[in-house]
VEXSE-554359 format. One record per residue: x, y, z of N, C-alpha, C in turn. Coordinates in pm, whole numbers, plus 32768, in hexadecimal, padded with zeros to 4 digits. Example, Ala and Ser with C-alpha at 12.3 -4.5 7.8 and 13.67 -1.06 7.14 Angstrom:
// residues 2
85277DC7830C84CE7E3E830C85287EB6830C85057F1F82C485577F9682CA850A80038313
***
This chain:
// residues 156
2AD7D6728D832A49D6558D722A31D5C08D8829BFD5A48DC12999D51A8DDA2946D4E48D662964D46B8D3C2918D4298CD228D9D3AD8D0E285BD3B58D2A2814D3468D6827D4D2EC8CFF27EFD26C8D0827B7D20B8CAB271ED20E8CAE26E7D22E8D212656D2378D2E261CD29B8CCA265FD30C8CB7262FD3728C59262ED33D8BCA2698D2F68BA326A0D2C08B1B263BD24D8B0B2625D2008B7425C3D1948B6F2538D1CB8B502510D2348B97248BD26D8B7F2484D2B38AF724F2D2E98ACA24F8D3228A4324E2D2B489DB251DD23F89F4250AD1CC899B2478D1A0899A2438D19F8A0D23ABD1788A142352D1DD89C92371D25C89D42324D2C2898A2338D2B288F323B3D29688CA23CFD281883B2385D2048809237DD19E885D2334D1248838229FD14288282267D190888221D9D1B2887821BBD20087F72216D25687CE2204D29E874F220BD23E86DA2268D1DF86E02273D17A867721F5D124867221C2D10286E72147D0B386EF20D2D0FF86B120C6D17F86D22059D1D0869C2062D1D9860420D6D1F885D020E8D202853E20C9D17B84FD20F0D10E853E20E3D08885052056D050850B2004D08685641F80D04985781F0CD0A8855D1F15D12485901EA5D18085801ED4D20E859B1EF7D25385311F26D2DC85401EB6D341852A1E3CD31285331DCBD36D851E1DBFD392848C1D95D40C84721D7CD43383E71DF0D48283AA1E68D47083E21EDED4AD83A51F4DD446839A1F94D44B832E200AD3F7831A205CD43682AB20DDD43582BA2132D466824D218CD3F4822121C4D40281AD221BD3998179229BD38A81CB22C1D3F18213233DD3E982612329D3BB82F122AED3BA83202294D39483AC22CFD30C83D222B6D2A2838422ECD21F83AC2384D21F83BA23CAD25F835D245CD26483642489D2B483DE244ED32883F22479D37F845F2468D33D84E823F5D30284FF23DDD2C78583242ED24785972441D1F9852D2493D18085392525D1A585532558D207850925E3D233851F25F5D26385AF2597D2B185E0259FD2E58668259CD27386CD253FD21686BE2536D1A9871F25B6D157872125E4D12A86AC2658D0D086A926D8D11686D826E2D19786C12755D1E186F32755D1E6878B26E4D20987C526DAD20D885726EAD181889226A9D121885526AED0978885273DD06288892787D077881F2810D045881B286AD092887D285ED115888228B6D16488D6288FD162896A2821D122898A27FCD10D8A16286ED0C68A6028B7D0728A192927D0288A54298FD0868A8F29AAD0F58A492A0ED1548A7929E3D1928AFE2963D1B08B09292FD1EB8B832935D1878BF72919D1088BD82923D0A18C4029B3D0948C722A11D0978C162A9ED0868C3B2AD2D0FC8C8E2A9ED1738C742AD4D1EB8CB52A87D2168D322A15D1D88D4C29C7D1FB8DC32A06D1B68E3D2A46D2048E912A8FD1CC8F042A33D1918F6F29B2D1AE8F672956D1768FCA2929D0E98FA62954D0B98F31292BD0358F0229A2CFD58F03298BCF5F8F3929F0CEF68F3B29C0CE868EDF29F4CE828E6629C7CE1F8E052A03CD968E2229B0CD2F8E1729DACCA58E302A25CC6F8DB629FECC9B8D402A36CC688CC32A6DCCDD8C722AD5CCC38C262B0DCD288BCD2AA5CD498B612A81CDC88B562A16CDF08AFC2A3CCDDA8A692ABACDEC8A472AE6CDD489BC2AD8CD4189992AFDCCE889F52AEECC5889DE2A5BCC3489CF2A07CC728A202977CC598A192942CC7D898F2968CCF1895C293ACD1C88D82967CCBA886C29E3CC8D88752A18CC2D881129C5CBAD880D2990CB8488802942CB08888828AFCB1A88642881CB96886027F4CBB4884827D8CBC287B3277DCB718781275ACB7786F3271ECBFF86CD26CACC3687232688CCB4870226E3CD2D8719272BCD318788277ECDA587A627F7CDB08749282BCD42871B289ACD4886BD286ACD7E863527EFCD5F861027B6CD9A8596279BCE2F85AA276CCE5386202756CEE1863F27DACF2D86372846CEF1866928CACF30866228F4CF4785D228E2CEE3857E2907CEF084F128B1CF5984AB282FCF5884C827D5CFBC848C2800D04884B62812D05A85382838D0DD856E28BBD10D85302920D0BB853429A3D0E5850329A5D0F6846C2959D0A784252953D0B48393291AD13C836B28B0D16683AC2871D1E5838928B6D25C83CC28FAD24484382944D2B0847B29C0D2D684282A01D27183EE2A80D28683A82A74D27D831029F9D27D82DB29E4D271824A2A26D1F282152A0BD18482592A43D10282352AAAD0D9829E2ABBD05682AB2B1AD025830F2BA8D02882D82C06D04E832C2C93D05383062CDDCFD2832A2C99CF7B83722CD5CEFC839C2C6BCE9083932C92CE1983B32C35CDA883AD2BBDCDC1840A2B46CD9F83DC2AD1CDB084342ADBCD5484AE2AAACD83851E2AACCD3385982A60CCAF858729F4CCB8853B299FCC42852929D8CBE084C32A3ACC0E84742A6CCBBB84072A10CBBC838F29A9CC1283952945CC1B832A294BCCA682EB2916CCB08272291CCD2D82282890CD6882182882CDE7823A2804CE2D82212801CE4C818B27A8CE08814627A4CE1580B42744CE82808526D4CE8D80CD266BCEE6809D260FCF0B811025D8CF8381052571CFB1816524FBCFE08111248ACF9C811F2410CFC280D823AED002813A236AD067810B2306D0AD815A227CD08181292226D0608186219DD03A8165213DD09881AD20F0D0E28160208BD13D81972003D0FD81811FB1D10281E71F2CD0C781DD1EC4D12F82041E5CD13981B51DECD19181D31D6ED13B81DA1D34D133824E1CB8D0E882621C44D14A82671BE6D138820C1B71D19082081B14D174827C1AE1D1DF82B71A80D1D483231A09D22C82FC1999D22283431926D27783231945D30D832D19ABD331837A19CAD3C0838C1A49D3EC83441A84D39782F51B00D3BA82AE1B5AD341829F1BD1D34A82D51C2DD2D882CD1C88D2D483471CC3D25E835A1D29D24983C11DA8D22583771E11D27083911E90D259834E1EF3D21183A81F44D1BD836A1FB2D17C83B22023D164834F2098D1518384210CD139832E2173D0E4837521AED089832B2215D0318364228CD027830622FCD00783402372CFE982F12384CF5282ED23A8CF23827923CBCE9682692460CE92824824ACCE54829E253CCE4B828C255FCDC6824D25AACDC781E225DDCD4C81A7266FCD4081D02689CCDA8221270ECCC5825A273CCC39823327A1CC3581DE27D5CBB681AA2764CB5C8178270ACB97812C269ECB4C80ED2624CB338145262ECB5181C525BFCB3C82212578CBC0823C24F3CBBE823E24A5CC3882532480CC4882E7248DCCC38316246DCCE483A12412CD5E83A123AACD5A83F12354CDCD84082395CE20847723AACEA1845E23F2CEF484BF23ACCEFA85472326CEFD854722DFCF0485C622EECE81861522E5CE1185D122F5CD9086152384CD7F864723E6CDAD85FA2471CDA786262485CE0186A02449CE76869F2452CED187122415CE91878E23A5CE4D877D2364CE0887EC23C1CD9E88282405CD5487D12464CCEF880024DACD3188492507CDA288172575CDEA885A254ECE1188E824D5CE4588F824A8CE6A897E24A3CDF189DB2473CD8189A7246ECD0689F824FBCCDD8A24255ACCE689C825E5CCC289E7261DCD1F8A542604CDA28A472635CDFE8AAE25F4CDE18B352573CDC18B33252FCDA18BB1256ECD278BF42591CCC38BA425D3CC4B8BDB265BCC708C1726A6CCC28BD0272ACCEC8C00271DCD388C8426C0CD968C8A26ACCDE58D042680CD8D8D782627CD308D5B25F7CCD58DC5266ACC818DFB26BCCC4D8DA0272FCBFB8DC92791CC4D8E1E279FCCCC8DFE27F9CD248E4927B5CD638EC32736CD3F8ED826E8CD738F4926E1CE0B8F4626C9CE408ECD26BACECF8EB92628CEEC8E9A25EDCF468EE62562CF6F8ECF255DD0078ECE251AD03C8E6A250DD0CD8E5E2483D0FE8E872430D0A68EB923A8D0CC8EDE23A0D0EF8F70
***
């Protein structure tokens, strides 16, 4: 079977759009688990996109993708988040050198003349520093775009 990085890239973009919707305007529905579910999905796809890039024989990468992730402030945090929740805690030192201490869920309901607009975000506390999951996801996408541009890879 062929595993095309393009497929995983577009899957990552769809997961990002779901995270964006939950984080900004989910209409008149929101559940307490939505922020966790969509963040987990995005960061898992985002981090594992590297595997698809490495295995897609139609792509010639200019830079080692693992080295790139190590140098990226956002992608290294995504790796730690993904692996922490995938394995029920990290079994080795975090890539970032930082510890995920806490994940807080924030649900917001904004009243409108016709009801309410719901949104939800995760706030990650990593070694004492707070990160908004949607903003971190946005930074991850920017980092991947830079990597793809440097490698002259376009999926459009």
